[in-house]
C-alpha positions as CSV (number, residue, x, y, z in Angstrom):
1,X,116.6,193.4,39.7
2,X,117.0,189.6,39.6
3,X,118.3,187.6,42.6
4,X,121.7,187.0,41.0
5,X,122.2,190.8,40.5
6,X,121.1,191.6,43.9
7,X,123.5,189.2,45.6
8,X,126.5,190.2,43.5
9,X,125.9,193.9,44.4
10,X,125.5,192.9,48.1
11,X,128.7,191.1,48.0
12,X,130.3,194.1,46.3
13,X,129.1,196.3,49.1
14,X,130.8,194.2,51.7
15,X,134.1,193.9,49.6
16,X,134.4,197.5,48.6
17,X,133.7,199.4,51.9
18,X,136.7,201.7,52.7
19,X,137.8,200.9,56.3
20,X,139.1,203.6,58.6
21,X,142.3,202.5,60.6
22,X,144.6,204.6,62.6
23,X,147.7,202.4,61.6
24,X,146.7,201.5,57.9
25,X,148.8,202.5,54.9
26,X,147.7,205.8,53.5
27,X,145.3,205.2,50.5
28,X,146.2,206.0,46.9
29,X,143.8,206.7,44.2
30,X,143.6,203.6,41.8
31,X,141.1,204.4,39.2
32,X,137.4,204.4,39.2
33,X,134.5,201.8,39.7
34,X,131.7,201.6,37.2
35,X,128.7,199.4,37.4
36,X,127.7,198.1,34.0
37,X,124.8,199.8,32.6
38,X,125.2,202.8,35.1
39,X,126.3,206.1,34.2
40,X,128.0,207.1,37.5
41,X,131.5,206.3,38.7
42,X,133.3,206.0,42.0
43,X,136.7,206.7,42.9
44,X,138.8,203.6,43.9
45,X,141.7,203.8,46.4
46,X,144.5,201.2,46.9
47,X,145.5,200.5,50.4
48,X,147.6,197.6,51.9
49,X,147.4,195.8,48.5
50,X,143.5,196.0,48.1
51,X,141.2,198.3,46.2
52,X,138.3,199.9,48.1
53,X,135.6,202.4,47.3
54,X,133.9,204.7,49.7
55,X,130.4,203.4,51.0
56,X,128.7,206.6,50.1
57,X,130.0,206.5,46.6
58,X,129.0,202.8,46.3
59,X,125.5,203.7,47.2
60,X,125.4,206.4,44.6
61,X,126.6,204.1,41.8
62,X,124.3,201.3,42.7
63,X,121.4,203.7,43.3
64,X,121.0,202.1,46.8
65,X,119.9,203.9,50.1
66,X,122.1,204.3,53.0
67,X,121.2,205.1,56.7
68,X,123.0,205.0,60.0
69,X,121.7,203.3,63.1
70,X,123.9,203.7,66.1
71,X,127.1,201.8,65.2
72,X,125.5,200.2,62.1
73,X,125.6,201.3,58.6
74,X,122.7,199.9,56.6
75,X,122.9,199.9,52.8
76,X,119.6,198.8,51.1
77,X,120.2,197.9,47.4
78,X,117.3,198.6,44.7
79,X,114.7,195.9,44.8
80,X,115.8,194.6,48.4
81,X,112.8,193.9,50.6
82,X,110.2,195.5,48.5
83,X,108.8,195.4,44.9
84,X,110.2,197.9,42.5
85,X,107.9,201.2,42.2
86,X,107.8,203.3,39.2
87,X,109.5,206.8,39.7
88,X,106.8,209.4,40.5
89,X,106.4,212.1,37.8
90,X,106.7,214.9,40.5
91,X,109.9,213.5,42.2
92,X,111.7,216.5,43.7
93,X,114.6,217.8,42.0
94,X,117.9,216.0,42.5
95,X,121.6,217.2,42.8
96,X,123.3,217.9,39.7
97,X,126.1,215.4,38.7
98,X,128.9,217.8,39.0
99,X,127.9,219.0,42.5
100,X,127.3,215.5,43.8
101,X,130.7,214.3,42.9
102,X,132.3,217.5,44.4
103,X,130.2,217.4,47.5
104,X,131.3,213.5,48.1
105,X,134.9,214.6,47.7
106,X,134.7,217.5,50.0
107,X,132.8,215.5,52.6
108,X,135.6,212.7,52.4
109,X,138.3,215.1,52.9
110,X,136.7,216.6,55.9
111,X,136.3,213.1,57.3
112,X,139.9,212.4,56.7
113,X,140.9,215.6,58.6
114,X,138.7,214.5,61.6
115,X,140.2,210.9,61.4
116,X,143.8,212.3,61.6
117,X,142.9,214.6,64.4
118,X,141.4,211.8,66.4
119,X,144.4,209.4,65.7
120,X,146.9,212.2,66.9
121,X,145.1,212.9,70.2
122,X,144.6,209.1,70.9
123,X,148.4,208.5,70.3
124,X,149.5,211.8,72.1
125,X,151.0,213.2,68.9
126,X,151.5,216.9,68.8
127,X,148.6,218.7,67.4
128,X,150.2,222.0,65.9
129,X,149.0,224.5,63.5
130,X,151.9,223.5,61.0
131,X,150.5,219.9,61.2
132,X,146.8,220.8,60.9
133,X,147.3,223.4,58.1
134,X,147.7,221.0,55.2
135,X,144.6,219.0,56.3
136,X,142.6,222.2,56.5
137,X,143.8,223.4,53.1
138,X,143.0,220.1,51.2
139,X,139.4,220.1,52.8
140,X,139.0,223.8,51.9
141,X,140.2,223.2,48.3
142,X,137.5,220.5,47.8
143,X,134.9,222.7,49.5
144,X,135.6,225.5,47.0
145,X,135.2,222.9,44.2
146,X,131.8,221.9,45.6
147,X,130.8,225.5,46.0
148,X,131.7,226.2,42.2
149,X,129.8,223.2,41.1
150,X,126.5,224.1,43.0
151,X,124.2,225.3,40.2
152,X,120.6,224.0,41.1
153,X,118.4,224.8,44.1
154,X,119.2,221.5,46.0
155,X,122.8,222.1,45.2
156,X,122.8,225.5,46.7
157,X,121.0,224.4,49.8
158,X,123.4,221.4,50.3
159,X,126.5,223.5,49.9
160,X,125.5,225.7,52.8
161,X,125.3,222.7,55.2
162,X,128.7,221.6,53.8
163,X,130.1,225.0,54.4
164,X,128.8,224.7,58.0
165,X,130.5,221.1,58.5
166,X,133.7,222.7,57.3
167,X,133.5,225.5,59.7
168,X,132.6,223.2,62.7
169,X,135.5,221.0,61.8
170,X,137.8,224.0,61.6
171,X,136.5,225.3,65.0
172,X,137.2,222.0,66.9
173,X,140.5,221.5,65.0
174,X,141.6,225.1,66.2
175,X,140.3,224.3,69.7
176,X,142.7,221.4,70.0
177,X,145.7,223.3,68.4
178,X,145.1,225.9,71.1
179,X,144.8,223.3,73.8
180,X,148.0,221.6,72.7
181,X,149.9,224.9,72.9
182,X,148.9,225.3,76.5
183,X,149.4,221.6,77.7
184,X,151.8,218.8,76.8
185,X,149.1,216.0,77.2
186,X,145.6,215.9,75.9
187,X,143.4,212.8,77.1
188,X,142.9,210.3,74.3
189,X,139.0,210.5,74.7
190,X,139.1,214.4,74.4
191,X,137.5,214.3,70.9
192,X,134.7,211.8,72.0
193,X,133.9,214.1,74.9
194,X,133.9,217.2,72.8
195,X,130.2,218.4,72.0
196,X,131.2,219.5,68.6
197,X,132.6,216.0,67.6
198,X,129.1,214.4,67.7
199,X,127.6,217.4,65.8
200,X,130.3,217.0,63.1
201,X,129.5,213.2,62.8
202,X,125.7,213.7,62.7
203,X,126.0,216.2,59.8
204,X,128.5,214.0,58.0
205,X,125.9,211.2,58.1
206,X,123.1,213.3,57.0
207,X,125.3,214.8,54.0
208,X,126.3,211.2,53.1
209,X,122.5,210.1,53.1
210,X,121.7,213.3,50.9
211,X,124.3,212.3,48.4
212,X,123.0,208.6,48.2
213,X,119.5,209.8,47.4
214,X,120.5,212.8,45.4
215,X,118.0,214.9,47.2
216,X,118.2,217.6,49.8
217,X,116.8,217.3,53.3
218,X,117.7,219.9,56.0
219,X,119.7,218.6,59.0
220,X,119.8,220.5,62.4
221,X,123.3,219.2,63.2
222,X,124.6,221.0,60.2
223,X,123.5,224.4,61.6
């Protein structure tokens, strides 16, 4: 990759990362992003008059790697910091294209569920079953699509971790619904202090990294 291409992709990475803000306008789907010469696509969303793409989807279509270090998200584009190396002939099997797209959508929906729960608790909004149910159903629908799309060995291994991520999110959500039924006030930092929350975040990061590399790697937080 030449210098101009690298800097263009780096700028794209900065401009297209989707922010998460409690008071922001709800995102609306606005088409797809395609990198010239690459077969993969990423879903674009429109929010507050601007177009964004999810960071994991951006990593996938640019064949970049992504890792999380504390509060930092580090995106490494192909050819950055090291000379290109040929693909090994015995490279481990990758996720199938159909599963990869479905897995990212399911993971995104679970993240939106968690973000909505955090926002509600931080602003002391009522966390009721009627409010949570649509979030749970949307995430479950995406999960079922990912399950149906899993065909290869790596797909089937990853889908089990995705099932566990959904189950852990469901358990934490149910816990706060039950808590709200008993008390009128829940501390704004209740999610941060919940042990399940960090497990859900760690598993989400691990699944996102797998999606970026298209390869399965077991993760303790997803069990």
